[in-house]
One Martini backbone bead per residue (centre of mass of N, CA, C, O) as a GRO file, in nm:
protein
  509
    1MET     BB    1   2.546  -2.215  -0.090
    2PRO     BB    2   2.400  -1.946  -0.009
    3GLU     BB    3   2.257  -1.792   0.242
    4PRO     BB    4   1.978  -1.673   0.322
    5ARG     BB    5   1.879  -1.319   0.299
    6ILE     BB    6   1.843  -1.010   0.476
    7ILE     BB    7   1.784  -0.658   0.378
    8LEU     BB    8   1.883  -0.327   0.494
    9ASP     BB    9   1.988  -0.184   0.248
   10ASP     BB   10   2.324  -0.283   0.357
   11ARG     BB   11   2.216  -0.484   0.575
   12GLU     BB   12   2.285  -0.817   0.685
   13VAL     BB   13   2.073  -1.114   0.745
   14PRO     BB   14   2.001  -1.410   0.826
   15ARG     BB   15   1.712  -1.577   0.799
   16ALA     BB   16   1.748  -1.773   1.038
   17ARG     BB   17   1.764  -1.547   1.252
   18VAL     BB   18   1.484  -1.425   1.214
   19LEU     BB   19   1.327  -1.692   1.271
   20GLN     BB   20   1.439  -1.731   1.553
   21GLN     BB   21   1.329  -1.466   1.670
   22ALA     BB   22   1.033  -1.536   1.616
   23ARG     BB   23   1.017  -1.784   1.805
   24ARG     BB   24   1.089  -1.628   2.060
   25ALA     BB   25   0.859  -1.420   2.041
   26ALA     BB   26   0.631  -1.625   2.067
   27SER     BB   27   0.696  -1.700   2.356
   28GLY     BB   28   0.666  -1.412   2.466
   29PHE     BB   29   0.375  -1.359   2.384
   30HIS     BB   30   0.255  -1.592   2.544
   31GLU     BB   31   0.345  -1.482   2.823
   32LEU     BB   32   0.163  -1.209   2.764
   33GLY     BB   33  -0.126  -1.352   2.647
   34VAL     BB   34  -0.114  -1.454   2.363
   35ARG     BB   35  -0.376  -1.564   2.147
   36GLU     BB   36  -0.597  -1.692   1.965
   37GLY     BB   37  -0.728  -1.398   1.797
   38ASP     BB   38  -0.543  -1.197   1.868
   39THR     BB   39  -0.348  -0.889   1.897
   40VAL     BB   40  -0.069  -0.735   1.711
   41ALA     BB   41   0.111  -0.441   1.710
   42LEU     BB   42   0.271  -0.229   1.449
   43LEU     BB   43   0.529   0.040   1.478
   44LEU     BB   44   0.695   0.005   1.177
   45ARG     BB   45   0.939   0.002   0.987
   46ASN     BB   46   1.150  -0.122   0.782
   47ASP     BB   47   1.242  -0.439   0.932
   48PHE     BB   48   1.333  -0.718   1.089
   49ALA     BB   49   1.122  -0.690   1.323
   50PHE     BB   50   0.872  -0.717   1.153
   51PHE     BB   51   0.905  -1.018   1.081
   52GLU     BB   52   0.933  -1.127   1.366
   53ALA     BB   53   0.653  -1.033   1.475
   54GLN     BB   54   0.470  -1.149   1.254
   55GLN     BB   55   0.555  -1.449   1.286
   56ALA     BB   56   0.482  -1.474   1.583
   57ALA     BB   57   0.179  -1.424   1.557
   58ALA     BB   58   0.122  -1.655   1.353
   59ALA     BB   59   0.209  -1.894   1.541
   60LEU     BB   60  -0.051  -1.812   1.744
   61GLY     BB   61  -0.304  -1.705   1.574
   62ALA     BB   62  -0.258  -1.405   1.532
   63TYR     BB   63  -0.309  -1.073   1.475
   64CYS     BB   64  -0.167  -0.843   1.258
   65VAL     BB   65  -0.115  -0.475   1.315
   66PRO     BB   66  -0.035  -0.251   1.090
   67ILE     BB   67   0.083   0.083   1.123
   68ASN     BB   68   0.056   0.394   1.009
   69TRP     BB   69   0.329   0.613   1.077
   70HIS     BB   70   0.201   0.885   0.950
   71GLY     BB   71   0.023   0.925   1.170
   72ARG     BB   72  -0.129   1.066   1.405
   73GLU     BB   73  -0.178   1.031   1.729
   74GLU     BB   74  -0.494   0.992   1.708
   75GLU     BB   75  -0.481   0.768   1.488
   76VAL     BB   76  -0.320   0.559   1.644
   77ARG     BB   77  -0.502   0.548   1.893
   78TYR     BB   78  -0.754   0.446   1.751
   79ILE     BB   79  -0.639   0.170   1.665
   80LEU     BB   80  -0.566   0.071   1.948
   81ASP     BB   81  -0.857   0.088   2.059
   82ASP     BB   82  -0.985  -0.101   1.839
   83ALA     BB   83  -0.782  -0.357   1.841
   84ARG     BB   84  -0.672  -0.444   2.119
   85PRO     BB   85  -0.384  -0.507   2.192
   86LYS     BB   86  -0.150  -0.683   2.378
   87VAL     BB   87   0.074  -0.570   2.171
   88LEU     BB   88   0.347  -0.331   2.115
   89VAL     BB   89   0.558  -0.279   1.833
   90ALA     BB   90   0.823  -0.023   1.842
   91HIS     BB   91   0.979   0.235   1.744
   92ALA     BB   92   1.131   0.471   1.920
   93ASP     BB   93   1.056   0.727   1.745
   94LEU     BB   94   0.743   0.659   1.711
   95VAL     BB   95   0.671   0.637   2.030
   96ALA     BB   96   0.762   0.898   2.171
   97PRO     BB   97   0.483   1.078   2.124
   98LEU     BB   98   0.290   0.825   2.266
   99ARG     BB   99   0.338   0.734   2.560
  100ASP     BB  100   0.095   0.904   2.706
  101ALA     BB  101  -0.135   0.755   2.493
  102LEU     BB  102  -0.135   0.475   2.583
  103PRO     BB  103  -0.274   0.206   2.659
  104LEU     BB  104  -0.264   0.038   2.962
  105ASP     BB  105  -0.310  -0.273   2.828
  106VAL     BB  106  -0.038  -0.228   2.671
  107LYS     BB  107   0.243  -0.390   2.564
  108LEU     BB  108   0.569  -0.257   2.540
  109LEU     BB  109   0.794  -0.288   2.255
  110VAL     BB  110   1.125  -0.176   2.186
  111VAL     BB  111   1.284  -0.063   1.889
  112PRO     BB  112   1.566   0.022   1.787
  113THR     BB  113   1.660   0.248   1.571
  114PRO     BB  114   1.807   0.213   1.297
  115PRO     BB  115   2.066   0.365   1.131
  116GLU     BB  116   1.935   0.373   0.850
  117ILE     BB  117   1.680   0.528   0.940
  118ALA     BB  118   1.810   0.766   1.083
  119LYS     BB  119   1.951   0.871   0.829
  120ARG     BB  120   1.709   0.892   0.626
  121TYR     BB  121   1.533   1.075   0.860
  122GLU     BB  122   1.701   1.255   1.045
  123LEU     BB  123   1.757   1.138   1.340
  124PRO     BB  124   1.796   1.180   1.657
  125PRO     BB  125   1.941   1.007   1.918
  126SER     BB  126   1.712   1.074   2.137
  127VAL     BB  127   1.485   0.873   1.960
  128THR     BB  128   1.645   0.575   1.896
  129SER     BB  129   1.628   0.484   2.190
  130THR     BB  130   1.588   0.342   2.469
  131MET     BB  131   1.438   0.352   2.779
  132THR     BB  132   1.404   0.351   3.091
  133GLY     BB  133   1.214   0.045   3.132
  134ASP     BB  134   1.229  -0.085   2.878
  135LEU     BB  135   1.146  -0.324   2.636
  136SER     BB  136   1.385  -0.466   2.451
  137TRP     BB  137   1.362  -0.653   2.184
  138PRO     BB  138   1.642  -0.803   2.169
  139GLN     BB  139   1.652  -0.870   2.476
  140TRP     BB  140   1.380  -1.006   2.514
  141THR     BB  141   1.402  -1.240   2.304
  142ALA     BB  142   1.668  -1.369   2.429
  143GLY     BB  143   1.491  -1.488   2.692
  144PHE     BB  144   1.387  -1.716   2.486
  145GLU     BB  145   1.261  -1.983   2.371
  146GLU     BB  146   1.163  -2.162   2.119
  147TRP     BB  147   0.887  -2.222   1.953
  148THR     BB  148   0.678  -2.550   1.979
  149GLY     BB  149   0.408  -2.526   1.899
  150PRO     BB  150   0.131  -2.553   1.738
  151SER     BB  151  -0.023  -2.533   1.449
  152LEU     BB  152  -0.219  -2.275   1.313
  153ARG     BB  153  -0.448  -2.114   1.169
  154SER     BB  154  -0.465  -1.895   0.927
  155ARG     BB  155  -0.398  -1.538   0.943
  156ALA     BB  156  -0.446  -1.240   0.848
  157THR     BB  157  -0.369  -0.939   0.809
  158MET     BB  158  -0.481  -0.644   0.979
  159ILE     BB  159  -0.617  -0.403   0.790
  160TYR     BB  160  -0.642  -0.058   0.764
  161THR     BB  161  -0.822   0.144   0.615
  162SER     BB  162  -0.785   0.467   0.488
  163GLY     BB  163  -1.029   0.661   0.542
  164THR     BB  164  -1.194   0.868   0.347
  165THR     BB  165  -1.424   0.811   0.563
  166GLY     BB  166  -1.359   0.856   0.851
  167HIS     BB  167  -1.262   0.594   1.006
  168PRO     BB  168  -1.079   0.342   1.011
  169LYS     BB  169  -1.094  -0.011   0.915
  170GLY     BB  170  -1.091  -0.333   1.034
  171VAL     BB  171  -0.986  -0.623   0.855
  172ARG     BB  172  -1.137  -0.926   0.959
  173ARG     BB  173  -1.048  -1.249   0.920
  174ASP     BB  174  -1.092  -1.550   0.893
  175ALA     BB  175  -0.989  -1.844   0.928
  176ALA     BB  176  -0.837  -2.040   0.718
  177THR     BB  177  -0.871  -2.280   0.518
  178PRO     BB  178  -0.688  -2.507   0.358
  179GLU     BB  179  -0.799  -2.424   0.079
  180GLN     BB  180  -0.752  -2.116   0.108
  181ALA     BB  181  -0.451  -2.123   0.167
  182ALA     BB  182  -0.372  -2.252  -0.104
  183ALA     BB  183  -0.507  -2.040  -0.291
  184TYR     BB  184  -0.347  -1.798  -0.185
  185VAL     BB  185  -0.065  -1.890  -0.269
  186GLN     BB  186  -0.135  -1.916  -0.571
  187MET     BB  187  -0.215  -1.624  -0.611
  188LEU     BB  188   0.060  -1.488  -0.531
  189ALA     BB  189   0.223  -1.634  -0.746
  190ARG     BB  190   0.066  -1.507  -0.985
  191VAL     BB  191   0.113  -1.185  -0.903
  192TYR     BB  192   0.440  -1.208  -0.796
  193GLY     BB  193   0.621  -1.467  -0.879
  194VAL     BB  194   0.668  -1.658  -0.639
  195VAL     BB  195   0.972  -1.839  -0.598
  196PRO     BB  196   1.222  -2.022  -0.544
  197GLY     BB  197   1.521  -1.805  -0.546
  198ILE     BB  198   1.461  -1.526  -0.532
  199HIS     BB  199   1.507  -1.164  -0.578
  200ALA     BB  200   1.382  -0.934  -0.347
  201LEU     BB  201   1.183  -0.623  -0.350
  202ILE     BB  202   1.105  -0.368  -0.097
  203ALA     BB  203   0.988  -0.031  -0.144
  204GLY     BB  204   0.760  -0.041   0.050
  205PRO     BB  205   0.554  -0.045   0.309
  206LEU     BB  206   0.456  -0.300   0.541
  207TYR     BB  207   0.171  -0.167   0.617
  208HIS     BB  208   0.099  -0.242   0.341
  209ALA     BB  209  -0.067  -0.482   0.180
  210SER     BB  210   0.120  -0.561  -0.059
  211PRO     BB  211   0.403  -0.573   0.073
  212ASN     BB  212   0.310  -0.768   0.293
  213ALA     BB  213   0.223  -1.010   0.121
  214TYR     BB  214   0.489  -1.033  -0.030
  215GLY     BB  215   0.677  -1.069   0.216
  216ARG     BB  216   0.546  -1.330   0.329
  217GLN     BB  217   0.626  -1.496   0.066
  218ALA     BB  218   0.934  -1.425   0.037
  219LEU     BB  219   1.067  -1.516   0.299
  220PRO     BB  220   1.064  -1.845   0.233
  221ASN     BB  221   1.185  -1.807  -0.086
  222ALA     BB  222   1.411  -1.609  -0.074
  223ASP     BB  223   1.751  -1.557  -0.104
  224VAL     BB  224   1.677  -1.244  -0.149
  225LEU     BB  225   1.578  -0.972   0.083
  226VAL     BB  226   1.490  -0.636   0.011
  227MET     BB  227   1.489  -0.344   0.205
  228GLN     BB  228   1.355  -0.019   0.218
  229SER     BB  229   1.342   0.257   0.422
  230LYS     BB  230   1.342   0.443   0.154
  231PHE     BB  231   1.253   0.579  -0.127
  232ASP     BB  232   1.493   0.569  -0.408
  233ALA     BB  233   1.560   0.569  -0.729
  234GLU     BB  234   1.868   0.524  -0.751
  235GLN     BB  235   1.889   0.312  -0.518
  236THR     BB  236   1.719   0.104  -0.665
  237LEU     BB  237   1.914   0.051  -0.897
  238ALA     BB  238   2.151  -0.031  -0.717
  239ALA     BB  239   2.007  -0.279  -0.589
  240ILE     BB  240   1.952  -0.437  -0.845
  241GLU     BB  241   2.248  -0.471  -0.920
  242ARG     BB  242   2.380  -0.582  -0.655
  243TYR     BB  243   2.132  -0.817  -0.601
  244ARG     BB  244   1.988  -0.926  -0.847
  245ILE     BB  245   1.701  -0.846  -0.903
  246THR     BB  246   1.381  -1.010  -0.996
  247HIS     BB  247   1.175  -0.896  -0.772
  248ALA     BB  248   0.888  -0.664  -0.734
  249VAL     BB  249   0.727  -0.399  -0.539
  250MET     BB  250   0.512  -0.128  -0.642
  251VAL     BB  251   0.439   0.209  -0.741
  252PRO     BB  252   0.374   0.447  -0.973
  253THR     BB  253   0.541   0.674  -0.844
  254MET     BB  254   0.808   0.523  -0.880
  255PHE     BB  255   0.811   0.515  -1.185
  256VAL     BB  256   0.817   0.818  -1.232
  257ARG     BB  257   1.089   0.868  -1.079
  258LEU     BB  258   1.259   0.685  -1.254
  259LEU     BB  259   1.193   0.829  -1.534
  260LYS     BB  260   1.317   1.119  -1.420
  261LEU     BB  261   1.580   1.032  -1.463
  262PRO     BB  262   1.858   1.075  -1.596
  263PRO     BB  263   2.003   0.907  -1.852
  264GLU     BB  264   2.287   0.874  -1.713
  265VAL     BB  265   2.171   0.730  -1.462
  266ARG     BB  266   2.028   0.492  -1.590
  267ALA     BB  267   2.296   0.383  -1.745
  268ARG     BB  268   2.464   0.304  -1.476
  269TYR     BB  269   2.262   0.052  -1.454
  270ASP     BB  270   2.199  -0.295  -1.400
  271ILE     BB  271   1.860  -0.441  -1.483
  272SER     BB  272   1.856  -0.743  -1.618
  273SER     BB  273   1.734  -0.924  -1.373
  274ILE     BB  274   1.455  -0.840  -1.425
  275ARG     BB  275   1.116  -1.019  -1.430
  276TRP     BB  276   0.923  -0.891  -1.183
  277VAL     BB  277   0.663  -0.633  -1.155
  278THR     BB  278   0.447  -0.527  -0.903
  279HIS     BB  279   0.149  -0.325  -0.908
  280THR     BB  280  -0.014  -0.096  -0.677
  281GLY     BB  281  -0.251   0.149  -0.508
  282ALA     BB  282  -0.264   0.280  -0.808
  283PRO     BB  283  -0.301   0.416  -1.089
  284CYS     BB  284  -0.152   0.359  -1.418
  285PRO     BB  285  -0.021   0.501  -1.664
  286ALA     BB  286   0.023   0.378  -1.973
  287ASP     BB  287   0.284   0.536  -2.045
  288VAL     BB  288   0.448   0.455  -1.801
  289LYS     BB  289   0.449   0.152  -1.850
  290ARG     BB  290   0.574   0.159  -2.131
  291GLN     BB  291   0.839   0.305  -2.057
  292LEU     BB  292   0.940   0.093  -1.855
  293MET     BB  293   0.939  -0.146  -2.064
  294ASP     BB  294   1.143  -0.017  -2.258
  295TRP     BB  295   1.364  -0.045  -2.030
  296TRP     BB  296   1.296  -0.338  -1.862
  297GLY     BB  297   1.071  -0.475  -1.998
  298PRO     BB  298   0.828  -0.745  -1.986
  299VAL     BB  299   0.755  -0.703  -1.624
  300VAL     BB  300   0.467  -0.568  -1.583
  301TYR     BB  301   0.239  -0.592  -1.315
  302GLU     BB  302  -0.119  -0.572  -1.236
  303THR     BB  303  -0.324  -0.490  -0.957
  304TYR     BB  304  -0.662  -0.542  -0.816
  305GLY     BB  305  -0.835  -0.416  -0.512
  306GLY     BB  306  -0.866  -0.496  -0.154
  307SER     BB  307  -0.889  -0.550   0.174
  308GLU     BB  308  -1.175  -0.694   0.150
  309VAL     BB  309  -1.113  -0.877  -0.134
  310GLY     BB  310  -0.841  -0.851  -0.263
  311THR     BB  311  -0.730  -1.005  -0.555
  312ALA     BB  312  -0.914  -0.947  -0.860
  313THR     BB  313  -0.676  -0.859  -1.061
  314LEU     BB  314  -0.473  -0.917  -1.371
  315ALA     BB  315  -0.194  -0.763  -1.542
  316THR     BB  316  -0.006  -0.812  -1.799
  317PRO     BB  317   0.223  -0.708  -2.019
  318GLN     BB  318   0.036  -0.770  -2.261
  319ASP     BB  319  -0.206  -0.609  -2.160
  320ALA     BB  320  -0.062  -0.332  -2.173
  321LEU     BB  321  -0.055  -0.345  -2.491
  322ASP     BB  322  -0.361  -0.443  -2.567
  323TYR     BB  323  -0.492  -0.293  -2.278
  324PRO     BB  324  -0.470   0.004  -2.220
  325GLY     BB  325  -0.566   0.090  -1.878
  326SER     BB  326  -0.596  -0.173  -1.760
  327VAL     BB  327  -0.633  -0.421  -1.472
  328GLY     BB  328  -0.750  -0.665  -1.611
  329VAL     BB  329  -0.833  -0.983  -1.508
  330PRO     BB  330  -0.984  -1.203  -1.341
  331THR     BB  331  -0.929  -1.401  -1.105
  332PRO     BB  332  -0.968  -1.704  -1.008
  333GLY     BB  333  -1.320  -1.708  -0.929
  334THR     BB  334  -1.392  -1.422  -0.982
  335SER     BB  335  -1.638  -1.174  -0.908
  336ILE     BB  336  -1.803  -0.922  -1.125
  337ALA     BB  337  -1.988  -0.612  -1.071
  338PHE     BB  338  -2.238  -0.355  -1.167
  339TYR     BB  339  -2.366  -0.045  -1.023
  340GLY     BB  340  -2.595   0.184  -0.982
  341GLU     BB  341  -2.746   0.442  -0.812
  342ASP     BB  342  -3.016   0.245  -0.789
  343GLY     BB  343  -2.889  -0.064  -0.746
  344GLU     BB  344  -2.859  -0.165  -1.029
  345ARG     BB  345  -2.766  -0.384  -1.253
  346LEU     BB  346  -2.523  -0.380  -1.503
  347PRO     BB  347  -2.414  -0.398  -1.802
  348GLU     BB  348  -2.172  -0.463  -1.995
  349GLY     BB  349  -1.982  -0.144  -2.023
  350GLU     BB  350  -2.096   0.001  -1.790
  351ILE     BB  351  -2.084   0.250  -1.561
  352GLY     BB  352  -1.986   0.149  -1.222
  353GLU     BB  353  -1.997   0.004  -0.935
  354ILE     BB  354  -1.770  -0.212  -0.783
  355TYR     BB  355  -1.815  -0.568  -0.741
  356MET     BB  356  -1.669  -0.833  -0.528
  357ARG     BB  357  -1.525  -1.184  -0.539
  358VAL     BB  358  -1.268  -1.381  -0.357
  359PRO     BB  359  -1.221  -1.716  -0.273
  360ALA     BB  360  -0.913  -1.707  -0.156
  361TYR     BB  361  -1.066  -1.548   0.069
  362ALA     BB  362  -1.161  -1.495   0.360
  363ASP     BB  363  -1.385  -1.389   0.546
  364PHE     BB  364  -1.531  -1.075   0.669
  365THR     BB  365  -1.495  -0.808   0.911
  366TYR     BB  366  -1.560  -0.531   1.096
  367LEU     BB  367  -1.419  -0.419   1.354
  368ASN     BB  368  -1.669  -0.329   1.579
  369ASN     BB  369  -1.850  -0.315   1.274
  370PRO     BB  370  -2.053  -0.527   1.121
  371GLU     BB  371  -2.273  -0.335   0.987
  372LYS     BB  372  -2.091  -0.200   0.768
  373ARG     BB  373  -2.097  -0.421   0.550
  374ARG     BB  374  -2.385  -0.365   0.431
  375THR     BB  375  -2.282  -0.094   0.274
  376VAL     BB  376  -2.078  -0.293   0.067
  377GLU     BB  377  -2.318  -0.497  -0.011
  378ARG     BB  378  -2.404  -0.718  -0.300
  379ASP     BB  379  -2.488  -1.025  -0.364
  380GLY     BB  380  -2.202  -1.109  -0.212
  381LEU     BB  381  -2.067  -0.842  -0.285
  382ILE     BB  382  -1.783  -0.611  -0.288
  383SER     BB  383  -1.704  -0.274  -0.210
  384VAL     BB  384  -1.432  -0.008  -0.246
  385GLY     BB  385  -1.539   0.261  -0.418
  386ASP     BB  386  -1.536   0.200  -0.725
  387VAL     BB  387  -1.519   0.299  -1.073
  388GLY     BB  388  -1.636   0.111  -1.372
  389TYR     BB  389  -1.547  -0.127  -1.643
  390LEU     BB  390  -1.621  -0.375  -1.896
  391LYS     BB  391  -1.383  -0.489  -2.158
  392ASP     BB  392  -1.298  -0.768  -2.300
  393GLY     BB  393  -1.259  -0.878  -1.990
  394HIS     BB  394  -1.165  -0.591  -1.891
  395LEU     BB  395  -1.066  -0.373  -1.642
  396TYR     BB  396  -1.186  -0.036  -1.580
  397LEU     BB  397  -1.096   0.264  -1.433
  398CYS     BB  398  -1.206   0.579  -1.311
  399ASP     BB  399  -1.272   0.594  -0.984
  400ARG     BB  400  -1.357   0.719  -0.705
  401ARG     BB  401  -1.656   0.779  -0.581
  402SER     BB  402  -1.560   1.009  -0.374
  403ASP     BB  403  -1.390   1.170  -0.619
  404MET     BB  404  -1.610   1.251  -0.780
  405VAL     BB  405  -1.705   1.502  -1.016
  406ILE     BB  406  -1.974   1.750  -1.033
  407SER     BB  407  -2.002   1.944  -1.333
  408ALA     BB  408  -2.271   2.055  -1.469
  409GLY     BB  409  -2.367   1.734  -1.459
  410THR     BB  410  -2.072   1.619  -1.485
  411ASN     BB  411  -1.876   1.348  -1.485
  412ILE     BB  412  -1.560   1.342  -1.304
  413TYR     BB  413  -1.232   1.179  -1.323
  414PRO     BB  414  -0.935   1.253  -1.175
  415ALA     BB  415  -0.740   1.019  -1.250
  416GLU     BB  416  -0.704   1.089  -1.558
  417ILE     BB  417  -0.574   1.366  -1.503
  418GLU     BB  418  -0.336   1.268  -1.338
  419MET     BB  419  -0.211   1.097  -1.560
  420CYS     BB  420  -0.155   1.336  -1.743
  421LEU     BB  421   0.018   1.515  -1.545
  422LEU     BB  422   0.257   1.309  -1.499
  423GLN     BB  423   0.364   1.386  -1.804
  424CYS     BB  424   0.444   1.661  -1.723
  425PRO     BB  425   0.675   1.877  -1.738
  426GLY     BB  426   0.762   1.936  -1.390
  427VAL     BB  427   0.601   1.693  -1.268
  428GLN     BB  428   0.604   1.502  -0.970
  429ASP     BB  429   0.313   1.567  -0.846
  430CYS     BB  430  -0.052   1.491  -0.797
  431ALA     BB  431  -0.388   1.647  -0.751
  432VAL     BB  432  -0.739   1.593  -0.810
  433PHE     BB  433  -1.028   1.809  -0.735
  434GLY     BB  434  -1.311   1.929  -0.575
  435ILE     BB  435  -1.463   2.255  -0.577
  436PRO     BB  436  -1.631   2.520  -0.520
  437ASP     BB  437  -1.910   2.639  -0.739
  438GLU     BB  438  -2.153   2.865  -0.810
  439GLU     BB  439  -2.225   2.768  -1.106
  440PHE     BB  440  -2.134   2.429  -1.107
  441GLY     BB  441  -2.074   2.343  -0.791
  442GLU     BB  442  -1.809   2.229  -0.942
  443SER     BB  443  -1.452   2.232  -0.959
  444LEU     BB  444  -1.125   2.214  -1.066
  445ALA     BB  445  -0.834   2.104  -0.884
  446ALA     BB  446  -0.472   2.145  -0.862
  447ALA     BB  447  -0.208   1.971  -0.707
  448VAL     BB  448   0.142   2.065  -0.727
  449GLU     BB  449   0.460   1.906  -0.771
  450ARG     BB  450   0.763   1.997  -0.842
  451VAL     BB  451   1.036   1.973  -0.996
  452PRO     BB  452   1.336   2.041  -0.921
  453GLY     BB  453   1.372   2.362  -1.083
  454ALA     BB  454   1.104   2.413  -1.188
  455SER     BB  455   0.893   2.660  -1.398
  456LEU     BB  456   0.598   2.609  -1.338
  457THR     BB  457   0.268   2.693  -1.440
  458GLU     BB  458  -0.062   2.723  -1.460
  459ALA     BB  459  -0.068   2.749  -1.770
  460ASP     BB  460   0.095   2.495  -1.831
  461VAL     BB  461  -0.101   2.292  -1.709
  462GLN     BB  462  -0.356   2.369  -1.869
  463SER     BB  463  -0.236   2.328  -2.152
  464TRP     BB  464  -0.169   2.029  -2.131
  465VAL     BB  465  -0.462   1.933  -2.090
  466ARG     BB  466  -0.604   2.077  -2.329
  467ASP     BB  467  -0.429   1.908  -2.552
  468ARG     BB  468  -0.558   1.606  -2.427
  469MET     BB  469  -0.843   1.716  -2.329
  470ALA     BB  470  -1.119   1.807  -2.229
  471ARG     BB  471  -1.212   2.115  -2.118
  472TYR     BB  472  -1.367   2.014  -1.853
  473LYS     BB  473  -1.070   1.887  -1.746
  474VAL     BB  474  -0.964   2.159  -1.676
  475PRO     BB  475  -0.818   2.320  -1.438
  476LYS     BB  476  -0.913   2.613  -1.277
  477ARG     BB  477  -0.702   2.532  -1.049
  478VAL     BB  478  -0.352   2.600  -0.942
  479ASP     BB  479  -0.141   2.449  -0.697
  480PHE     BB  480   0.166   2.485  -0.524
  481HIS     BB  481   0.385   2.238  -0.371
  482ALA     BB  482   0.646   2.114  -0.197
  483ALA     BB  483   0.441   1.885  -0.079
  484LEU     BB  484   0.257   1.600  -0.077
  485PRO     BB  485   0.013   1.399   0.100
  486ARG     BB  486   0.177   1.108   0.057
  487GLN     BB  487   0.186   0.790   0.061
  488ASP     BB  488   0.386   0.514   0.010
  489SER     BB  489   0.142   0.359  -0.135
  490GLY     BB  490   0.027   0.621  -0.334
  491LYS     BB  491  -0.165   0.776  -0.155
  492ILE     BB  492  -0.361   1.056  -0.123
  493PHE     BB  493  -0.450   1.315   0.101
  494LYS     BB  494  -0.715   1.479  -0.011
  495ARG     BB  495  -0.852   1.604   0.232
  496GLN     BB  496  -0.621   1.810   0.298
  497LEU     BB  497  -0.680   1.968   0.024
  498ARG     BB  498  -1.005   1.995   0.012
  499ASP     BB  499  -1.144   2.088   0.286
  500PRO     BB  500  -1.080   2.398   0.300
  501PHE     BB  501  -1.279   2.480   0.074
  502TRP     BB  502  -1.546   2.370   0.211
  503LEU     BB  503  -1.528   2.520   0.477
  504ALA     BB  504  -1.540   2.808   0.347
  505ALA     BB  505  -1.832   2.740   0.209
  506GLY     BB  506  -2.025   2.566   0.414
  507ARG     BB  507  -1.983   2.285   0.252
  508LYS     BB  508  -1.969   1.939   0.095
  509ILE     BB  509  -2.146   1.967  -0.210
   0.00000   0.00000   0.00000
């Protein structure tokens, strides 16, 4: 029987070696003063070292803090100052611009940037190697015996929320009880389909909550675990065929890009091994999901939740056919309620802010800001800022509360317009948001990234929406961008697109 292996693009390493490195790193972390309840920060792209460092922190009962490496220097520095990690493990190229800004009390361990990543991101050799005086991760870990200390209570990865308003917040969970730890494993098996022997694909970045949770469960279970250093639609198909991938976690943007491959490219690859694909991170247009299942079969599962609440709902492939547009039914034991602008609880079927509680997850606080929790809690339930409604036991999302546009007194939810636009020929990516309007207060603007070579115009975009949606949902303004500021997790940095309009207007609402 082949030995379980972990793969980065095309390079393979036995899983046993990665776990051995993790145990050595745990001994090293302990020598550096890392103890139960402390934090270890990771500024790493998808790499073997990510799993090594994350497993090492878990062995000591420490919190692992994966940092979104797309962030600017000041954003990364904010998280380091807030999380106060004992250790930062970072790829050489990512830490290069930050060296002079690192907190003095953080011990830096540098991972040479792998050649796969250097090639994919076109990085010069000058930034991919360690510098004189650095503690090089592979050399440093080799100097320690494997950790043999006692097993400590499980602690979740400490994810920093996206920060749609203000600074991102660290979601710090209590150590899980044995009952919660068991329920959590059962939960992830239910939503990701993880069982021993699977061939798993991680297409998104491990700093994001869903790929991270999936990766942590796949690591001890998968016979083959494939990481992509950067998503590429055709290379994803090639990986599925080559490694006979059975399970994957993706985001809807990836589905769209897969579906936009030419028919002859799609037909080139055998994807018959796929049995389970879970997506999260952003709403998925019902048509996109249906088209992918027409191609891949009834294998697409959808989850909804948030860093604060965990996985609150699951939609099966059958749900996608019977309840198109829903994000599924509450996971076992989960409570969901809806509240209006006046703070009153709404009856089932009415649109309101969604509040949830998932008992499989340990309780949380916002690191260094425990009072902040009171602003998102009602009756023991937590909101992540989304608006939606329940129908026939299935949850439907309208949009982010903060993204809702009020034009001439009408509430407009940009997410449904974005879903429509993603189906428009020539649209590669898009974002819809509100901009100042002297007559209506706000009007809709669309930022569109064209498919390479497409000759799409503003009139084309407006006509497409007008033929499919109410006239008040047609964007009044359409701007074309070479690329939109979208995270690999699927979320767009809408503030970067929206804020210039409001700054020019001298108001925020």
